[in-house]
N, C-alpha and C positions, 0 to 999 in steps of 0.2 A: 309533672316536673316539679320536684321539691326545691324550695328556695329557703328553707328554714336555716336560721343562723345557728352556729355551734355555741356551746356554753361560753367559750372564751370570747367569741364574737359578741354575744349578748352583753357581756360585761363591758365591752367597749362602746356599746350603743348609747350609753349615757352622755358621751362627749359630743357636744354640738359641733357642726361644721360651720365655723365663723366666716368661711369664704365661699358660701353657697349663694349664688346670685341667679335671679330670673331676669332676663331682658325680654320684655314683651313689646309688641308694636304691630302696626299695620304693615302691609307689604310696601316696600320701597322707602321705609322711614329710617333705615340705617341700622337694623338689628345686627345682621351679619357683618356689615362694614365696621361695626364697633370693635371687632376682634383684631383689627389690622395691626395694632401696636403692641400686642401681647409679646412679652419678652420670651426668649428661648423657645420659639415656636416648635422646634424639633423635639421638644420634651413635652409637648401637649398632644393629647389624643383627641382628634376631632371626629365625633361620631355623626356621620352624615345620614340623616333619616329622610332626606327629601329627594329620593330617586337619583342620587349622585350629582345634584345641582352644584356647580362650582361656586366657590366663594368669589366675591367681587373684587378680589385683590390677590396679588401673588403672595404665597405663603409657604411655610415649611412645616406645617402641622403634620402629625402622623394621621393621615386622612383615611378613615375607614367607612366604607359604604355599608350601611345596615339594611339587610333585607328581611330580617326576622327580629321582632322586639326582644326576644330572649338573648340575642347576641349581645345586647347592651349589658345584660347581667354578666356575661362571660368576660367582656372587656373590662368591666369594673373589677371583677375578681382578679383578672390578670394584672391590672394596674395596682391593685391593693397589695398583691403578692410581690410586686416589683416597684415599690414606692420610690426607691432611690433613683429610678430611671425615668420617672414621670413627674412633671410639675403640676399638671392639671388635666381635666377632662371637660370637653364641650359637647353638649347634645344640641343638635340643630336639625329639626326643632322637635320639642316634645309634642306639639300639635300633630305633626305628621307621624311621629312615633306611635301615638295612641290611635290615630287613624289606621295605621298599619296593623295594630293589634286587632282592631275591629274587623278589618278585611280578612285577616288570616284565621282568627280564632272565634269570632262571633257570628259573622255572616254565614248562614247555613248551618249553624251549630244545632245538634239534636236537642240540647237542653239550653235554651236561651238564658234562663235565670242563672244557671251555673256558669255560663260563659261570661255574663256580665259581672258576676261575682269574681271570677278570675281576672277580669279587666281591672276592677278596683284594687284587688290584691296585688296585681302586677305593679301598679304605680306606687302603692304603699311600700312594697318591698324595695323598689328602686330608691325611694326617698329615705325610708326609715332604716334600711340595712345597707344597701350598696353604697349610697352616697356618704352615709355616716361612717362606715368602716374605712372608706378610702381616706377621709380626713384631710384632703388637700383641696385646692380650689376646684370648684365645679361651676360651670356657667351653663345655664339651660335657657335656650331661646324658645320663645312661644309667640304665636300669632294672636291678635286681639279680634274680638267680634263685638259689634254694637247690638244690644238687645233692649227693646223698650219694655220697661216694667210697669204694667198697668196699675199695680197696687200703689206704687209711689209716684206714678205718672212722671217717670224720669227715665233717662237713658242709662243703662248699666253697661259698662265696658269691661270685659273680662276675657280670659283665655277660655275658649269654648271647650267643654268636655261633657261627655254623656254619662249615663248611669248614676250610681250613688255618689260618685266623686263630684257631681254637679252641685250637691247640697252645700259643701263648704268651698268648693273651687280649688283649683291647683295652687293658686297663690297662697293658700293657707299653710302650705308646707314650707314656705320660704320666709325668712326674716327680712330679706332685702329683695324688693321687686322694683325695678325701674322701668320706665316706659321710653322707648325710642321714638322720638318725635321730630318733626320739622317745624321750627318756630320762627316767625318773622323777627328780624333784629330789633324792631321797635319795641317788641315785648321783652326781649332778652336784656335790653339796656336797663331794665328795672332791677336786674339780678346780677350785677357784677360780682365776681368772686374769683379766687385763684384757680378754680377748676374749670373756668369758662374762658376760653381763649378764642376770640373772634378774629379770623384771618382777613387779609385784604380781599381775597377771592370771595369769601362769604359776605363781606360788605358790598361787593359789586352785585352779588346775587340777591341780597336783601333777606336772606334766611340762613339758618344754620341747623344741622342735624345735632340733636342734643339728647341727653338722658334727662327725663323729668323724674325728680326724686321725692317730691311732695305733691299732694293734691292741691289744686287751686280752686277758687270759687267756680270756675268754668269746667273743672274736671273732677268734681266730687264723685262721679260715678265710676272712676277708674280705681282699680285695686292696687295702687302704688303703696308700698309700705317699707319701713326701715325702723331700726331701733331708735328710741327717743334720744335726741341729741346727736345723731349721726350726721344729719344734714340740717343746718340752720336755714332760716327762710331765704337768705341771700344765695343759698346753694340749691334753690328749687330747680334750676336748670344747670347742668354741667356738660362738659364735652362728652360726646358719645364715644368714649374711649374706655374699653373694658379694663385696660391696664391701669389707667388712672383710678378707676372705680375699685379695683383690687387693692391698689396702694392705699386708698382712702380707708378701706375696711381694715387693712393691716395696721394703719395708724390708730384707728378708732379702738380696735381690740388689743392694741399693743402686742401684735404677733411678731 
C-alpha cells in the first residue's frame, strides 16, 4: 500500500502543525474526559481506536470506529480534501492504534523484519505527512507505562511502543505533550494561574484532574514537553480541558 506524498504535498510538508497535541496519561486520569469542552464538536472527527469504547460524556463528534490502521490515513486524506468542513481530528488512542497494527500486520507475518519496518513507516507517514498536510488541530491521546531503567536507576514514564520507534519514542514527534493526572489540591495550591480553576466539588473531593505541562522534581522521568516560554512555572498544572489548551496554543503562536 503506497503512501508516498505527491510533489505538491511534499512542498507543503515544511509547514509545521502548531496545533498538534499529545495528551498522555494512565487509565482513569482524565485523558478522554479532557475533550468534553471542545467547541463545534460536530466539526471534529473522532477516530475511535479502542474497540468502540464510548467517551465518558455526551458529545456531537463525528465518531468513527477504526478497525484497520490504514483507515486512519483515509480519514485524514478525506478531511484534508474537505478542510472547510472539519475543524480538527482526534485519535483515541495511538497506543491502541499501534497495537492494532501489530495484531493485523505483524503477528504471523512471513517476514517479521519487513513487517516491523512497515510498522515504523506507518507512524512516520501518519505524523510527517497526514498530520502535517491536514494543517488543522490534531489531538492524539496515548497511554503511559512505567519502566525501570537500570542504567540510570530511575523510573522512566513514557508511551509504550515497540520496534525502532522505541529508540526516540512517540513523544519526539510532538512539540506539545501534556500529561493527564489526578493531583491533590494541596499540591495545586502552589501553582495558581488563570488556566487552573478549582471548583467547589473538587475542593470537597480534595483532588483535581489536570494537565501537567512541565516536569517537576518528582516527575523528571516523564516526557512532558512544550516550546520554551509556552508554560511558565505557575502553569505547571492547568485544567484538563483540551479547548483551553488549544486556545493557549493559538495565543502563543498568534494563530
